[in-house]
N, C-alpha and C positions, 0 to 999 in steps of 0.2 A: 523371641521364646528362647528358652534358654534349651540347648542340647541335653538331650537323655544321658547323661553318663551311666549312669546307670544301668542303661542297655551295654556297656563293654562287659562288666561281671555279669549279666544274664546272660551273653554270648559265649561267654567264659566257660562258665557251668553248667550249660545246656551239652558246649564242646566236649567237657571233660567225662559228661554222661554218656553221648554218644559214641567218645572212644571207650568206653568200658561195655556199651551193647556190642562194639565193635569186636570188643576182644573176645566175647562169650558166644561170638559167631563164630569164630576161629575154633573156642574152645569145644562147643559143643553143638553148634548150627550148622555143621557141613555133615555128609554121607562120606562113605567109602574110599570117595575118591577125590576128599578135597573141595566136594562142591559145595555150594549152600545148600539147604534143605528150605524148600517152599513154603511158606509160612510157619517158619520157627516162630517162637517169641522174642527173640535177639534178633533178628532181622526185620521182622514185622514193626517190633518198638523203635529200631535206629531209623528204617523210611519213614513213619509215623513221626517219630520226633523231629527230623529235618524238613519235614514239609511243615510244619507247625512251626518250627523254629527260623523258615522263613519269609513266611504266613506274617508273623510276629512283628521282624523285623522290618518287614513294609508296610505293614499301617502304623508301627509306631514313631518309623523315620518321616515319614511324612509330613510328621508339627515342624519340623528341623529347617529352622531356616535363618538366613543372614545374610551380611556382604559379601562378594564375589570373591572375595581376597581377606586375607589375616592381615591385619593393620596395627598401627598400634604396640597396647599390650599385648595382644594378640598374637603376634609375632614371635618374642621372646616366650623361650618354651626349654626348663631345662631338663624335663621328663622327654621331650620331643629328639632335643640331641644329643640325650643319650639312648635313645630308640635307633636313634641314625646310626651311629658308631655301634650300635648291637648287629645293626642287619648289614653296616660294612665288612664287621668282623664276619656275621654267618658266610656275605659272597665270597668272602677269599677261602672262605674253605673251602664253598659250594663248587668245587668243580663243575664240567661238564662232559659228558660220557662222547667218545669219540663214534658217532654214527650215523654223521651225516658229510663225512667226506674231510677232508684236509683244510680246506678252504675253509668253511664251515666252521671248522673246529680254532683255527687261525681269529677267525674275526670274533667268534663268540669270547677267545682266552682274549681279547683285545679290549672285548667290552665287559669282559666281566671286572677285570680292575680298572679300566673307567670309571664303572659303577662303584666298587669300593671307594675312589677318590671323590667321586660327587657326592655320595655319603657322607664323606670326612666332611667337605665344604657344607654342605648341608647342614651338619649337626654345627658347626662353627656359626654358620649363621641363626640357626635356633638361639646359640648362645648369646650372641649378640646382639638379639634381635633384630637382626636383618632379612631382608626380601630375598629369597635365592632366587639365581635365573632357571626361569621355570625348565632350558633343558637337562638340568643336572636330573631330574626327579626325571624326566621323557626318557636318557641315556639308561636310571634303572628299570623303568616299563619295558625297553627295547631288549635288556638283559635277560628278564622274566621269561619274557616270548621267546627270546631263541630257547634258554633251557628248557623250556616246557618243552618246544618242539624236537629237541634232542630227549630229551628225555620218555618222548613221547612214542617214542621209535623202540625205546625199553620194552614200556609197558603195553605196545598192542600186541606184543606176543604174547599176553596172558588173556585167555579169554574170558576170566571172571572179573567184568564190574567192579564189585565190592572192592578189589586187589588195588587198585588206582584211581575208580574215579572220584569220591574226594580229596586224593590227592590232585589231582587234574584238577576239582574242582576251586580246590587253595590257590592253586597258580593263577586260574583266570580273574578270581576275586581279588588277589594281590596285584596284578595287572591293572586291571579298571581302579582299585584303590590308588595305587600309584599314578595313575591317569588321571585323576582329578587335582593328587597335590599336583602334579605340574600346571592345572589347569589352575587353581587357587595362587600358584606363582607368576601366573600368565593375566591374574585379574577375571576369571572368567568360569572358576569353580563354583560347586554347587554343593552346600552342606547337606540337603537329602543323600544326594548321591556317593557321597563323602559317605557318611554312614552308614547307607545300608550296604554297600560293598566292604568297608570296614568289617561290620559286626560279621558279612557274612564269613570273611576271611578269617575272623577270629575263632570264628566254627568249623570251617573248614577245614583248618590246622590243628583246631583241638582233636577234633575225632580222628584225623593221619596218624596221631602220634603215636598210634599203634599199626603192626601192621607194615611196617614201610621201614627203610633200612637210614632215612636220613631224618629222626627223629629231633635230633641239637639243629638242626636246620632249619626244620619248621616249627620248635619252640622261639628262638632267636628271632624270626620274621615274626611270629605272633606277637612278640613283644614292642617289637617295630612298630605294627600295624594299631596295640592298642596306643602305643604312645602317639600317635596320629592324627587322633582323633580328639579335638581338642575342642573345647568350646568354642560358636561363633562370637568373634571380637566384638563388642555392646554399640549402640547405635552413638556416633559423633564421635567415633575413636580418631585418634592422630592419624595426620596422611600416613601414605606407609614410606620409609626409606628408601635410600637409593637402591637400587638389586646392588647384590655382590659380583 
């Protein structure tokens, strides 16, 4: 069955509506101390929209099926290559706050530039129609995890979950999406899981564009995820080329 590509745009539209509701929360949905007002229409609408979106993604992606790896024409993707380069640029810009000590900071910095290089290699593979080595996306997944842990040390000082909850969720969803991309490179991916976590990533990134200090990073990552969601290869596709 063909993957429901329209879901990408549905997730984006829902995320932008959620972003607008989040702005409304900050404008009129807080009290004099900056705390969210329980039952305010904007906060209630944001929570209902998020629950409905997740349920919608879960139900609709159950029908997405395909082989456990991209092969033949499914490997070549101009948009996928451009998206990987955009993600490489985003990670080049995205430094890691020094919240975990010098050893962690050094390891994270090395991993950051390794991720940039890995995504550039993935982009070359997408342009050339070659199969990337699975550790390339694995390195990116590990970098996202390290950056999330470092940022959480900053977020945890804020008692308001609405200030960082969607951003935290976006990082978790992007990690799981990247994990599935690595699984496809290794020949054991799941289209259902890739599409579900990809759609969740797009939604949460869009919602998080308001109320944080890194809207450009989130926007670039969202574009990367959108270009990573591709149709399953048709039955009988040519065997995959050798790994790059």
